[in-house]
C-alpha positions as CSV (number, residue, x, y, z in Angstrom):
1,M,0.0,0.0,0.0
2,K,1.3,3.5,-0.8
3,G,2.5,5.6,2.0
4,V,2.9,9.4,2.7
5,D,5.6,11.3,4.5
6,D,3.3,12.3,7.4
7,P,0.3,10.0,7.8
8,F,-1.1,12.0,10.7
9,V,-2.4,15.0,8.7
10,T,-6.1,14.7,8.6
11,T,-8.8,12.5,10.0
12,D,-10.1,10.7,6.9
13,L,-10.2,7.1,5.8
14,N,-7.1,7.3,3.5
15,T,-5.0,8.8,6.3
16,L,-6.1,6.3,8.8
17,L,-5.4,3.4,6.5
18,T,-2.0,4.7,5.6
19,A,-1.0,5.2,9.2
20,L,-2.4,1.8,10.2
21,Y,-0.6,0.0,7.3
22,V,2.8,1.6,8.2
23,K,2.3,0.7,11.8
24,I,1.5,-3.0,11.1
25,D,4.1,-3.3,8.4
26,D,6.8,-2.0,10.7
27,W,5.7,-4.4,13.4
28,L,5.6,-7.5,11.2
29,G,8.9,-6.7,9.5
30,R,10.0,-9.1,6.8
31,P,10.1,-12.6,8.4
32,P,11.8,-15.3,6.3
33,R,9.3,-17.4,4.3
34,V,9.5,-20.7,2.6
35,G,8.3,-20.5,-1.0
36,R,6.8,-17.6,-2.9
37,P,5.5,-14.7,-0.7
38,P,1.8,-13.8,-1.0
39,R,0.9,-11.1,-3.4
40,L,-1.2,-9.4,-0.7
41,S,0.9,-9.0,2.4
42,D,-0.3,-9.6,5.9
43,A,-0.2,-5.8,6.6
44,E,-2.2,-5.1,3.5
45,L,-4.7,-7.8,4.4
46,L,-5.4,-6.3,7.8
47,T,-5.6,-2.8,6.4
48,V,-8.2,-4.0,3.8
49,A,-10.2,-5.8,6.6
50,V,-10.3,-2.6,8.7
51,A,-11.4,-0.5,5.7
52,Q,-14.2,-3.0,4.9
53,A,-15.5,-2.8,8.5
54,L,-15.3,1.0,8.7
55,L,-17.2,1.4,5.4
56,G,-19.8,-1.2,6.5
57,I,-19.7,-3.3,3.3
58,R,-20.5,-6.8,4.6
59,S,-20.4,-8.7,1.2
60,E,-16.9,-9.7,0.5
61,A,-17.5,-10.0,-3.2
62,R,-19.0,-6.4,-3.3
63,W,-16.2,-5.1,-1.2
64,L,-13.5,-6.4,-3.6
65,R,-15.4,-4.8,-6.5
66,F,-15.7,-1.5,-4.5
67,L,-12.0,-1.2,-3.6
68,P,-10.4,-0.6,-7.0
69,R,-13.0,2.1,-7.9
70,H,-12.9,4.0,-4.6
71,L,-9.2,3.5,-3.5
72,P,-7.5,3.2,-6.9
73,G,-3.9,2.1,-6.7
74,A,-3.9,1.7,-2.9
75,F,-3.5,-2.1,-3.2
76,P,-1.6,-3.4,-6.2
77,Y,-3.2,-6.8,-5.9
78,L,-6.5,-8.0,-4.6
79,P,-7.5,-11.7,-4.3
80,G,-10.8,-13.1,-5.4
81,Q,-13.7,-13.5,-2.9
82,S,-12.7,-17.1,-2.0
83,G,-9.1,-16.2,-1.5
84,Y,-9.9,-13.2,0.6
85,N,-12.3,-15.2,2.8
86,K,-9.7,-17.9,3.3
87,R,-6.9,-15.5,4.2
88,L,-9.1,-13.6,6.6
89,R,-10.2,-16.7,8.4
90,A,-6.6,-17.9,8.7
91,A,-5.6,-14.5,10.0
92,L,-7.5,-14.7,13.3
93,P,-4.4,-15.0,15.5
94,L,-2.8,-12.1,13.6
95,L,-5.9,-10.0,14.1
96,K,-5.8,-10.6,17.8
97,R,-2.1,-9.6,18.0
98,A,-2.8,-6.5,15.9
99,I,-5.6,-5.4,18.2
100,R,-3.2,-5.6,21.2
101,L,-0.4,-3.8,19.3
102,I,-2.6,-0.9,18.3
103,A,-4.3,-0.6,21.7
104,A,-1.0,-0.7,23.6
105,D,0.3,2.2,21.4
106,T,-2.2,4.6,23.0
107,D,-2.1,6.4,26.4
108,L,-5.5,4.9,27.1
109,W,-3.8,1.5,27.5
110,H,-2.6,2.5,30.9
111,D,-6.0,3.6,32.3
112,D,-6.4,2.2,35.8
113,V,-10.2,1.6,35.3
114,W,-11.7,-1.0,33.0
115,V,-15.3,-1.9,32.3
116,T,-16.6,-5.3,31.3
117,D,-19.8,-6.9,30.0
118,S,-21.0,-9.4,27.4
119,T,-23.3,-8.8,24.5
120,P,-25.0,-11.2,22.1
121,V,-23.5,-12.0,18.7
122,E,-26.4,-13.6,16.8
123,C,-25.4,-16.3,14.3
124,G,-28.8,-17.5,13.0
125,R,-32.5,-17.2,13.4
126,S,-34.4,-19.9,11.5
127,R,-34.6,-23.4,12.9
128,P,-33.2,-25.0,9.7
129,T,-30.2,-22.6,9.9
130,V,-29.6,-23.7,13.5
131,K,-29.8,-27.4,12.6
132,R,-27.4,-27.1,9.6
133,S,-24.9,-24.6,10.9
134,E,-21.3,-25.5,11.4
135,L,-21.6,-23.5,14.6
136,A,-23.9,-26.0,16.2
137,G,-22.3,-27.2,19.5
138,W,-20.5,-23.9,20.0
139,A,-23.3,-21.4,19.4
140,G,-26.5,-21.9,21.4
141,Y,-29.7,-20.2,22.7
142,G,-29.4,-17.4,25.1
143,Y,-31.3,-14.5,26.5
144,C,-30.5,-10.8,26.2
145,S,-32.0,-8.9,29.2
146,S,-31.0,-5.5,27.8
147,H,-33.3,-6.0,24.8
148,S,-35.7,-8.6,26.3
149,R,-35.1,-11.2,23.5
150,F,-33.8,-14.6,23.0
151,F,-31.1,-15.3,20.4
152,W,-29.1,-18.1,18.9
153,G,-25.4,-17.5,18.7
154,L,-22.5,-16.5,21.0
155,R,-21.6,-13.8,23.4
156,L,-18.8,-11.3,23.0
157,H,-17.2,-10.8,26.4
158,L,-15.2,-7.5,26.3
159,I,-12.9,-5.8,28.8
160,C,-12.2,-2.2,27.7
161,T,-11.3,1.2,29.1
162,P,-14.1,3.7,29.7
163,A,-13.2,5.3,26.3
164,G,-13.9,2.0,24.6
165,L,-10.3,0.8,23.9
166,P,-10.3,-3.1,23.9
167,I,-8.1,-4.6,26.6
168,A,-9.1,-8.2,26.2
169,W,-12.0,-10.1,24.6
170,S,-13.3,-13.6,24.0
171,L,-16.3,-15.3,22.4
172,A,-18.1,-17.9,24.4
173,T,-21.3,-20.0,24.2
174,A,-24.5,-18.0,25.0
175,K,-25.0,-19.5,28.4
176,T,-21.4,-19.6,29.7
177,D,-21.1,-17.9,33.1
178,E,-19.7,-14.3,32.7
179,R,-17.7,-14.7,35.8
180,H,-15.8,-17.7,34.5
181,V,-15.1,-16.0,31.2
182,L,-13.7,-12.9,32.9
183,A,-11.3,-15.0,35.0
184,A,-10.3,-17.1,32.0
185,A,-9.6,-14.0,29.8
186,L,-7.3,-12.6,32.5
187,E,-5.7,-15.9,33.3
188,E,-5.0,-16.6,29.6
189,D,-2.8,-13.4,29.4
190,P,-0.8,-13.1,32.6
191,Q,1.2,-10.2,31.2
192,L,-1.9,-8.1,31.0
193,L,-1.9,-7.5,34.8
194,T,1.9,-6.9,35.1
195,S,2.6,-3.6,36.8
196,R,-1.2,-3.0,37.3
197,A,-1.5,-3.2,41.0
198,G,-4.8,-1.5,42.1
199,Q,-6.5,-2.0,38.7
200,I,-10.3,-1.5,39.0
201,I,-12.8,-3.4,36.9
202,I,-16.4,-2.1,36.9
203,A,-19.1,-4.7,36.0
204,D,-22.8,-5.4,36.6
205,K,-24.6,-7.6,39.1
206,G,-24.0,-10.7,37.0
207,Y,-20.4,-10.7,38.2
208,V,-21.2,-11.1,41.9
209,S,-19.1,-14.0,43.3
210,A,-17.0,-14.3,46.4
211,E,-14.8,-16.7,44.7
212,L,-14.1,-14.3,41.8
213,D,-13.5,-11.5,44.3
214,R,-10.8,-13.6,46.0
215,W,-9.2,-14.6,42.8
216,L,-9.0,-11.0,41.6
217,T,-7.8,-9.7,44.9
218,E,-4.9,-12.2,44.8
219,R,-3.9,-10.5,41.5
220,G,-4.2,-7.0,42.8
221,I,-7.5,-6.2,41.1
222,R,-10.6,-4.7,42.6
223,L,-14.0,-5.6,41.1
224,L,-16.8,-3.0,41.6
225,R,-20.4,-3.7,40.8
226,P,-23.8,-2.8,42.2
227,S,-25.2,-4.6,45.2
228,Y,-28.4,-6.6,45.2
229,R,-31.5,-4.8,46.5
230,N,-31.4,-6.8,49.8
231,R,-27.8,-5.8,50.5
232,T,-26.4,-2.6,51.9
233,P,-25.1,-0.4,49.1
234,H,-21.4,0.1,48.9
235,P,-20.2,3.7,49.5
236,G,-20.2,5.6,46.2
237,E,-22.2,2.9,44.4
238,H,-24.4,5.5,42.8
239,L,-21.3,6.6,40.8
240,L,-21.0,3.2,39.1
241,K,-24.1,3.5,36.8
242,P,-22.7,6.2,34.5
243,V,-19.5,4.3,34.1
244,R,-21.2,0.9,33.5
245,Q,-23.3,2.6,30.8
246,L,-20.1,3.2,28.8
247,I,-19.8,-0.4,27.9
248,E,-23.3,-0.3,26.5
249,S,-22.1,2.6,24.4
250,V,-19.2,0.6,23.2
251,N,-21.4,-2.3,22.3
252,D,-23.7,0.1,20.4
253,T,-20.7,1.3,18.3
254,L,-19.8,-2.3,17.5
255,K,-23.4,-3.2,16.5
256,G,-24.8,0.1,15.2
257,Q,-21.8,1.3,13.2
258,L,-19.7,-1.8,12.6
259,D,-22.5,-4.3,12.1
260,L,-21.3,-6.8,14.7
261,E,-24.4,-8.9,14.6
262,L,-24.5,-8.9,10.7
263,H,-21.0,-10.5,10.5
264,G,-22.1,-13.3,8.1
265,G,-19.7,-15.9,9.6
266,R,-20.8,-19.5,9.2
267,S,-17.9,-21.3,10.9
268,I,-16.0,-20.9,14.2
269,E,-13.0,-19.4,12.3
270,G,-15.3,-17.2,10.2
271,V,-17.2,-15.7,13.2
272,G,-14.0,-15.2,15.2
273,A,-12.2,-13.4,12.3
274,R,-15.2,-11.1,11.6
275,V,-15.6,-10.1,15.2
276,A,-11.8,-9.5,15.5
277,Q,-12.0,-7.5,12.2
278,R,-14.6,-5.1,13.8
279,L,-12.7,-4.8,17.1
280,L,-9.5,-4.0,15.2
281,A,-11.4,-1.3,13.2
282,M,-12.7,0.3,16.4
283,T,-9.3,0.1,18.0
284,A,-7.6,1.7,14.9
285,A,-10.1,4.5,14.9
286,I,-9.5,5.2,18.7
287,W,-5.7,5.0,18.1
288,H,-5.8,7.5,15.2
289,N,-8.2,9.8,17.0
290,R,-6.0,10.0,20.0
291,T,-2.9,10.5,17.9
292,T,-4.4,13.4,16.0
293,G,-6.0,15.0,19.1
294,Q,-9.6,14.5,18.1
295,P,-12.2,15.5,20.8
296,L,-14.3,12.4,20.4
297,T,-12.1,9.3,21.0
298,R,-14.4,6.6,19.6
299,S,-16.0,8.6,16.7
300,L,-16.0,6.7,13.4
301,I,-17.7,9.5,11.4
302,A,-14.6,10.6,9.6
303,Y,-13.9,7.1,8.4
304,D,-17.2,5.6,7.4
305,H,-17.5,7.2,3.9
């Protein structure tokens, strides 16, 4: 992808994509390969994926037709729909690492307050779809109390800063206990808590657990959440509600602007890659907005057209 001397000039899609490509390409370097290198590099693949998510074009075939007309010359080579789909699904580990790379390159990464919650990622509605889907056995039926509806699919469990910067995330079956997922997400990445003594995580009532409290306390983390109605409220508990509502705002960005529930994934790898694609797009927008000093950290308006 073509570069410019100073990628941080304006807040438009081209500038964001150029800055992101340069960042990822420098990070990946030029590792030795066996055989012929791919015509579309890994850095270009991730940049294309982010652009697709930001522009809201869910059809991969339409997206690959759209790119040459609207970003001419940006990518010297584009694969066909099948090749792009295959590369994107195989890139899930790379997408996860890129999310961490970009997130850790912002001042928000060091925020001493995190918020956490889960949100449905619907994967099908009709009974025939549920019975035939490759996701059967991983996806399942669950209930979304925020919208008072049942759904068939997975849940995205997200830990982020109040500004919406993703810290850790995972996909789990619809009925998996949120408390278990939170502990597993933190345990899977021990380096995440290094030098973070006194870290605060704000959650809702679903995370009430003496066992979880002990586990987190041993790791220097304090979990704050509302008390049940029959319990004495904690001091300052009334201050939690506005902060907890921030995670709902983050979920709204993922669903309303990045079409999280319209991902189109039909396999475990496909759903995982498309969720990661949207998280990387949101992370990249936050990163670029912070770098360029924009007043609205999570705004995607400058990049969605």
